ROZA-682239 format. One record per residue (C-alpha): x negated, y, z; residue number from 1; residue in one letter. Coordinates in Angstrom, 2 decimals, m for minus. Example, Ala and Ser with C-alpha at 12.3 -4.5 7.8 and 13.67 -1.06 7.14 Angstrom:
ROZA-682239
       xx       yy       zz   nr  rest
   m12.30    m4.50     7.80    1     A
   m13.67    m1.06     7.14    2     S
END
This chain:
ROZA-682239
       xx       yy       zz   nr  rest
   m73.70    m1.70    94.42    1     M
   m76.69    m2.46    92.12    2     P
   m76.45    m4.05    88.69    3     A
   m78.13    m7.23    89.93    4     E
   m75.39    m7.73    92.52    5     A
   m72.67    m7.33    89.88    6     F
   m74.45    m9.82    87.61    7     A
   m74.73   m12.35    90.44    8     L
   m71.06   m11.84    91.29    9     A
   m70.23   m12.51    87.63   10     N
   m72.10   m15.83    87.71   11     A
   m70.39   m16.79    90.96   12     F
   m66.90   m15.91    89.70   13     L
   m67.26   m17.68    86.36   14     F
   m68.45   m20.83    88.13   15     A
   m65.55   m20.59    90.59   16     L
   m63.17   m20.16    87.64   17     H
   m64.35   m23.44    86.12   18     N
   m63.78   m25.30    89.38   19     V
   m60.29   m23.81    89.77   20     L
   m59.53   m24.76    86.16   21     A
   m60.65   m28.32    86.89   22     K
   m58.18   m28.45    89.79   23     K
   m55.38   m27.21    87.52   24     A
   m56.23   m29.69    84.76   25     L
   m55.41   m32.57    87.09   26     R
   m51.71   m31.98    86.44   27     T
   m51.88   m29.97    83.21   28     S
   m53.91   m29.76    79.98   29     N
   m56.50   m27.48    78.31   30     P
   m53.94   m25.85    75.99   31     A
   m51.92   m24.58    78.94   32     T
   m55.11   m23.38    80.60   33     G
   m56.14   m21.35    77.56   34     V
   m52.77   m19.65    77.07   35     I
   m52.23   m18.86    80.75   36     S
   m55.76   m17.48    81.25   37     S
   m55.51   m15.32    78.12   38     L
   m52.18   m13.91    79.30   39     L
   m53.76   m12.93    82.61   40     I
   m56.79   m11.46    80.80   41     N
   m54.52    m9.37    78.57   42     I
   m52.59    m7.92    81.51   43     V
   m55.81    m7.13    83.37   44     F
   m57.88    m5.78    80.46   45     L
   m55.12    m3.62    78.97   46     W
   m54.44    m2.26    82.45   47     G
   m58.11    m1.31    82.78   48     M
   m58.09     0.15    79.26   49     S
   m55.14     2.43    80.06   50     F
   m57.05     3.68    83.10   51     L
   m60.58     4.05    81.75   52     F
   m60.66     3.95    77.92   53     A
   m59.39     6.42    75.31   54     P
   m56.61     4.61    73.47   55     L
   m57.22     6.89    70.48   56     S
   m60.05     4.49    69.59   57     S
   m57.38     2.01    68.50   58     L
   m56.98     4.05    65.31   59     T
   m60.61     3.43    64.34   60     S
   m61.17     0.93    61.53   61     A
   m64.02    m0.56    63.56   62     S
   m61.50    m1.96    66.04   63     I
   m60.75    m4.59    63.39   64     L
   m64.14    m6.12    64.20   65     I
   m62.82    m7.10    67.61   66     F
   m59.60    m8.38    66.10   67     V
   m61.72   m10.68    63.94   68     A
   m63.82   m11.76    66.92   69     V
   m60.61   m12.70    68.71   70     G
   m59.91   m15.32    66.06   71     F
   m62.67   m17.39    67.67   72     F
   m63.59   m15.87    71.04   73     Q
   m62.46   m16.19    73.80   74     P
   m59.46   m18.40    72.95   75     G
   m61.20   m21.10    70.91   76     L
   m64.31   m21.13    73.07   77     T
   m62.18   m21.35    76.20   78     R
   m60.19   m24.25    74.75   79     L
   m63.43   m26.07    73.93   80     L
   m64.78   m25.30    77.40   81     T
   m61.64   m26.63    79.08   82     Y
   m61.82   m29.77    76.94   83     K
   m65.40   m30.16    78.09   84     G
   m64.40   m29.72    81.72   85     I
   m61.61   m32.26    81.27   86     E
   m63.81   m34.91    79.61   87     T
   m67.28   m34.23    81.03   88     L
   m66.71   m32.36    84.27   89     G
   m67.80   m28.92    85.48   90     V
   m71.32   m30.01    86.45   91     A
   m72.13   m31.02    82.85   92     I
   m70.02   m28.52    80.89   93     T
   m71.26   m25.36    82.60   94     D
   m75.01   m25.94    82.03   95     P
   m74.41   m26.65    78.33   96     V
   m72.26   m23.52    78.05   97     R
   m75.18   m21.58    79.55   98     A
   m77.04   m22.03    76.25   99     T
   m75.05   m19.20    74.65  100     T
   m77.98   m16.71    74.91  101     P
   m80.12   m19.17    72.96  102     L
   m77.66   m19.28    70.07  103     F
   m77.35   m15.49    70.20  104     S
   m81.13   m15.21    69.84  105     A
   m81.27   m17.69    66.97  106     L
   m78.48   m15.91    65.10  107     M
   m80.19   m12.57    65.69  108     A
   m83.24   m14.03    63.93  109     I
   m81.12   m15.02    60.94  110     V
   m78.80   m12.02    60.67  111     F
   m80.75    m9.22    62.36  112     L
   m84.20   m10.17    61.02  113     D
   m85.77   m10.66    64.45  114     E
   m89.03   m12.60    64.75  115     K
   m89.35   m16.15    66.10  116     I
   m91.36   m16.00    69.33  117     T
   m93.03   m18.57    71.56  118     L
   m90.37   m18.20    74.28  119     P
   m87.66   m19.14    71.76  120     I
   m89.57   m22.28    70.71  121     V
   m90.34   m23.39    74.28  122     V
   m86.83   m22.60    75.52  123     A
   m85.31   m24.54    72.61  124     T
   m87.33   m27.62    73.54  125     L
   m86.30   m27.30    77.20  126     M
   m82.63   m26.95    76.33  127     I
   m82.67   m29.84    73.85  128     I
   m84.35   m32.02    76.49  129     A
   m81.77   m31.00    79.08  130     G
   m78.82   m31.77    76.80  131     I
   m80.40   m35.10    75.83  132     T
   m80.78   m36.02    79.49  133     L
   m77.17   m35.02    80.16  134     L
   m75.88   m37.28    77.37  135     S
   m77.99   m40.29    78.32  136     W
   m76.31   m43.30    79.91  137     R
   m77.51   m46.80    80.59  138     S
   m75.94   m48.97    77.91  139     G
   m75.05   m48.03    74.36  140     S
   m71.27   m47.95    74.91  141     M
   m71.59   m45.53    77.81  142     Q
   m73.95   m43.31    75.84  143     L
   m71.57   m43.10    72.87  144     T
   m68.54   m42.51    75.04  145     G
   m70.12   m39.66    76.97  146     S
   m72.24   m37.99    74.29  147     A
   m69.37   m37.54    71.85  148     V
   m67.69   m35.05    74.19  149     F
   m70.79   m32.84    74.43  150     L
   m69.75   m31.21    71.17  151     W
   m66.99   m29.35    73.07  152     Y
   m69.30   m27.13    75.18  153     P
   m71.99   m27.00    72.46  154     I
   m69.48   m25.71    69.89  155     A
   m68.18   m23.21    72.43  156     A
   m71.72   m21.91    72.97  157     S
   m72.41   m21.58    69.25  158     V
   m69.19   m19.62    68.67  159     I
   m69.80   m17.43    71.72  160     A
   m73.36   m16.77    70.56  161     G
   m72.17   m15.69    67.13  162     A
   m69.57   m13.38    68.64  163     S
   m72.29   m11.55    70.59  164     Q
   m74.02   m10.58    67.34  165     V
   m70.73    m9.36    65.84  166     V
   m69.82    m7.44    68.99  167     R
   m73.15    m5.63    68.84  168     K
   m72.05    m4.01    65.59  169     F
   m68.55    m3.30    66.90  170     G
   m69.59    m1.66    70.16  171     L
   m71.86     0.71    68.27  172     A
   m68.72     2.21    66.69  173     A
   m66.27     1.67    69.58  174     V
   m68.32     1.92    72.81  175     P
   m65.49     0.97    75.16  176     H
   m65.96    m2.63    76.41  177     P
   m62.62    m2.90    78.22  178     F
   m60.66    m1.78    75.17  179     L
   m62.68    m4.03    72.87  180     A
   m62.15    m6.99    75.19  181     A
   m58.41    m6.27    75.42  182     A
   m58.05    m6.23    71.63  183     V
   m60.11    m9.42    71.33  184     T
   m58.06   m11.22    73.97  185     A
   m54.80   m10.15    72.31  186     S
   m55.72   m11.42    68.84  187     S
   m57.19   m14.54    70.43  188     S
   m53.89   m15.26    72.17  189     L
   m51.97   m15.04    68.89  190     V
   m54.44   m17.30    67.08  191     V
   m54.54   m19.77    69.98  192     S
   m50.75   m20.09    70.08  193     I
   m50.52   m20.61    66.31  194     L
   m53.38   m23.13    66.35  195     T
   m51.93   m25.13    69.22  196     L
   m48.48   m25.07    67.61  197     W
   m49.91   m26.42    64.36  198     Y
   m52.25   m29.01    65.88  199     V
   m50.11   m30.23    68.76  200     E
   m46.45   m30.02    67.82  201     K
   m45.29   m31.77    70.98  202     T
   m43.53   m30.73    74.16  203     E
   m46.65   m31.77    76.07  204     A
   m48.63   m28.83    74.61  205     T
   m47.28   m26.47    77.30  206     W
   m47.50   m28.26    80.62  207     K
   m46.97   m25.81    83.45  208     M
   m45.76   m27.03    86.82  209     N
   m45.83   m25.99    90.44  210     R
   m48.98   m28.00    91.15  211     Q
   m51.11   m26.35    88.44  212     C
   m49.53   m22.89    88.35  213     F
   m51.35   m21.44    91.34  214     W
   m54.68   m22.97    90.25  215     W
   m54.32   m21.43    86.78  216     F
   m53.29   m18.09    88.28  217     L
   m56.31   m18.10    90.57  218     A
   m58.66   m19.10    87.75  219     S
   m57.25   m16.38    85.46  220     G
   m57.67   m13.67    88.08  221     V
   m61.15   m14.96    88.89  222     T
   m62.38   m14.86    85.31  223     I
   m60.87   m11.38    84.85  224     S
   m62.81   m10.17    87.90  225     L
   m65.91   m11.86    86.51  226     G
   m65.52    m9.96    83.25  227     M
   m65.23    m6.71    85.21  228     T
   m68.43    m7.47    87.10  229     C
   m70.45    m8.14    83.95  230     I
   m69.23    m4.88    82.38  231     Y
   m70.31    m2.96    85.47  232     Y
   m73.64    m4.80    85.52  233     A
   m74.36    m3.96    81.89  234     L
   m73.31    m0.36    82.49  235     D
   m75.62     0.09    85.50  236     L
   m78.64    m2.02    84.58  237     G
   m80.81    m3.33    81.79  238     K
   m79.57    m6.21    79.64  239     V
   m82.90    m8.02    80.08  240     S
   m82.27    m8.08    83.84  241     V
   m78.52    m8.64    83.88  242     V
   m78.26   m11.57    81.44  243     I
   m80.66   m13.95    83.25  244     P
   m78.92   m13.37    86.57  245     I
   m75.45   m13.83    85.07  246     S
   m76.65   m17.08    83.47  247     S
   m77.16   m18.72    86.86  248     T
   m73.52   m19.82    86.96  249     G
   m74.36   m23.54    86.47  250     P
   m76.15   m23.60    89.80  251     F
   m73.02   m22.28    91.51  252     F
   m71.00   m24.87    89.59  253     S
   m73.22   m27.66    90.91  254     L
   m72.70   m26.41    94.45  255     I
   m68.92   m26.08    93.99  256     F
   m68.71   m29.53    92.40  257     S
   m70.62   m31.10    95.27  258     A
   m68.42   m29.35    97.85  259     L
   m64.94   m29.37    96.31  260     F
   m64.82   m31.93    93.49  261     L
   m66.23   m35.03    95.16  262     R
   m63.07   m36.97    94.37  263     D
   m63.15   m35.89    90.71  264     V
   m66.79   m36.01    89.65  265     E
   m70.14   m36.89    91.18  266     R
   m73.22   m34.69    90.98  267     V
   m76.28   m36.87    90.41  268     T
   m80.00   m36.14    90.39  269     L
   m79.97   m36.51    86.60  270     R
   m77.29   m33.80    86.27  271     I
   m79.17   m31.49    88.63  272     V
   m82.44   m31.93    86.70  273     C
   m80.65   m31.40    83.39  274     S
   m78.99   m28.23    84.66  275     A
   m82.35   m26.93    85.88  276     A
   m83.95   m27.57    82.47  277     M
   m81.12   m25.91    80.53  278     I
   m80.83   m22.86    82.77  279     V
   m84.63   m22.66    82.92  280     G
   m84.67   m22.45    79.14  281     G
   m82.04   m19.71    79.18  282     V
   m84.01   m17.70    81.74  283     L
   m87.24   m18.24    79.82  284     L
   m85.84   m16.99    76.52  285     I
   m84.47   m13.90    78.25  286     T
   m87.31   m12.97    80.62  287     L
   m90.45   m13.91    78.69  288     W
   m90.79   m11.27    76.00  289     K
END
């Protein structure tokens, strides 16, 4: 199976995960989604690590880099993403989350001394235009009410972009993605539980029931499989080829939303055009060297 197929499978699975999470959030909340998905990730990633990674790498001081990354990613970014799905819908949240490669590039300019190129400038303008179009509503009250929630997926993208730069240093010392991801997910779970306990000291923080359980289980397994696919894609192919293909998830999200979430959210021409502009910017910044 070629790297391109694994990358496309990753985009498909991540989009499907968001739709399954939306189904679960009907009878639950983002906090429950974050904790349950991280628990599933930990079981899956540690299982893969025991099979394919040398656990002796855990004694390396460099593993602390991934512990630090876990303070923010994936727990915090996933919480912000779920909040975005809950307030904005999958069709809006996923395209905005697709801007992560842009933030990675910008932070590489600042921290890795990379040069500003024309693709970065053009892609930035495309992405800003797409986000602006997503937040626009007819009437000032509608604009304010919708735009304020855009900070959820935008903040998630910024944090995820920063973590990519940090991971680049970490993987140079500990070149075992499954083990690194398992450590990150574990520390992220601890931080997420402590954060949620401090911020939301109510019984409603954990809201698991029969209606949402199977949706959360399916979404957790799906995102774990998606992570596996992207690791295989990066192992078999070039990053410059894999990343653009794996960034096409928003298009799958639009299709899933139109097919399965008609009673929850409506996909409009404006949303489709915005998604095309945002994903187009992501592809441009990755492909046009």
